[in-house]
N, C-alpha and C positions, 0 to 999 in steps of 0.2 A: 147533661145538666151545668156540666163545667162548661163547657164551647157556649152555652146561654148565658151563664157570668158574664163572660167575657165579651161575649157580644153587646150586655149589657150596658157593662162600663164603658165599652167603645162610643154606644152611642150617648151615652150619657157625656162621656169627656169632650167629643166632636161637637155636642150641642154648648159646648163653653166656647165653642174656638170664635173666635171673629174675623169672618172671610170679606173680601172684597163684596162693597154694596150693603153692607150688613150696617145700619147706625152703631153707634157707642157712644153713650151718654159721656161727657166732658169731663166728669169726676172718674172714671174708667182711664181718664188719659193724663191727667195732672199729676207732675211731681214736686213734691217738694221735700227739700233735705237740707239739713241745718247742721253745724255744726262747731263747739264752740273750745278753747283753749281750756283743759281741767286745772289749769296749775294758776286761773283767774279768779281773782275773789272778786268777784263782780259787786258785792255790797260797798266797796270801797269807789265805787264811780255813783252819781250821780246826773252830769249833764253829757248831753251829748250836740254836732252838730251834722248837719244832716245834706248832702248833695241836693241842691235847686233841684236836678233834671237827672233823666238817666240818660248815659252816654252810650248810645251804641259801639261795641267791640265789634272785630271780626276776630275769626278762628286764626288768619294768616296776618301775622303782623307786618308781612307787605303790603297787604290790598288793605285798602279802605273797606269800612263798611257800607254795604250798597242797599241800608233800610235805613228809613226814620223811624222814633219815637211817638206818635202823636199827645196832642195836647192832652186828650180825654185819658190816655194809658197812666201818663207822666203824674198828671193829679191824683188819679185812683191810689198808685203806689204810694207817694210822696204822705197822702191824707191818712192810707191806712200803716204805713209806718209810723206815721206823728201819734195815733190814735194807740196802737200796740206800745211803743215804748211808755206815752203817759201810764197808760192801765200797768208799767211795773216799773211807776215812780219814777223816771227818766223827766228829766228837766231839758227842754231844747233850747238852746243858748245857739248865739252867733258866733262865729268863727274866731271873730277877735276878742270874746268873752275867755278862751283857754277854755272850751272843754274837754271832759274826761275822754273823748272816744268821740270818734269820726266816723260816718256811717258813708262809705262810695257806692253808689248803683252802677251798675252795667247790663246790658241787653246784647244777646246775640240770637242769633235766627242758624236756625239748622233746617236742612231738604235733606229727609226722607224718603227713598224711592224702596220699594218691595214689588217683586217679579213671585207671584203665586201660580204654582203650575198643578196640574191633576197626574192623577197617576191614571195609565189607559185604562177605558170602561170599555164594557163590553156594548157591540150594538145591536139590532134588530138580524143583520145577517143580512148577505146575497143570497139570489136561488143558487141553491148550487156549492155555496159554500159554507153552509149550516147557519145554526146561532154563534152571534158572537165577533161576526166579521164585518164589517172592519172595525177596529179599535178607536173609540176617540177620545180626544187629549183637549185641554185647550191652557189658556197662560192669560195673566192680565197683570198691567204694570201699576201701580198705584205710587203717586207721587205727592207728598204734603211739607210744609214747611213749620217746625216748634218754634216757638221765641220762648225765651231764658231771660228771667231778671236775677243777677245777681247782685249780692249786697253783704256789705265787707266791713265788720264793725276792727274800727282802727284803734289801738294804744295811744291817745296821744301823750299820756303822761309818761313815756317810756321810750322814745324816738331816740334811734341811733344814730347821732348826729355824724361820727368819723364813720360809719358805716354808709350812711344813707338810708336808715331802713327802719321802715314804722312797721311793728309787729302788729299782726290781725290778731284779734282775739277771738271773733266768732264772723263764718261765711255762711250765708243763707241762699239756696239756690227756687226759686219756683219758673218749672217748666210747663206749658200748655199751651 
């Protein structure tokens, strides 16, 4: 009975795994992360300035980014941020109007490569060698790119001019 339960649990768990060739829904792969400074009282802020475009950034500061952000994607991200900020009661202003916060936007692209291998399995066998010979194995390599949009909310009311530092009040990351 115990072996049957273990076999059932193993079959159930293996059915949940995503193997090469299977389709995944976009929602299963997207990641959204936010972090805010717990010491910041956001009720003291009401205006913001927003970057006009998403800047491609490279993981290596010595290599320039090798991708571009489409106008369509840029416009969707900007419009979504504007709508969300308005829903929270923030007013978008030009940088010349001394906003409380500036939202800077960047994007990265990462290539993910996976190598999958199987455990050896039994074959039908060759005459004279018995069942189970030869062992069969396979390997599969997949590679795909994942884009991330990074948002940083900068506190323009507390710029440290001596250290040339603008504190970040919150960070957001959307990956998919």
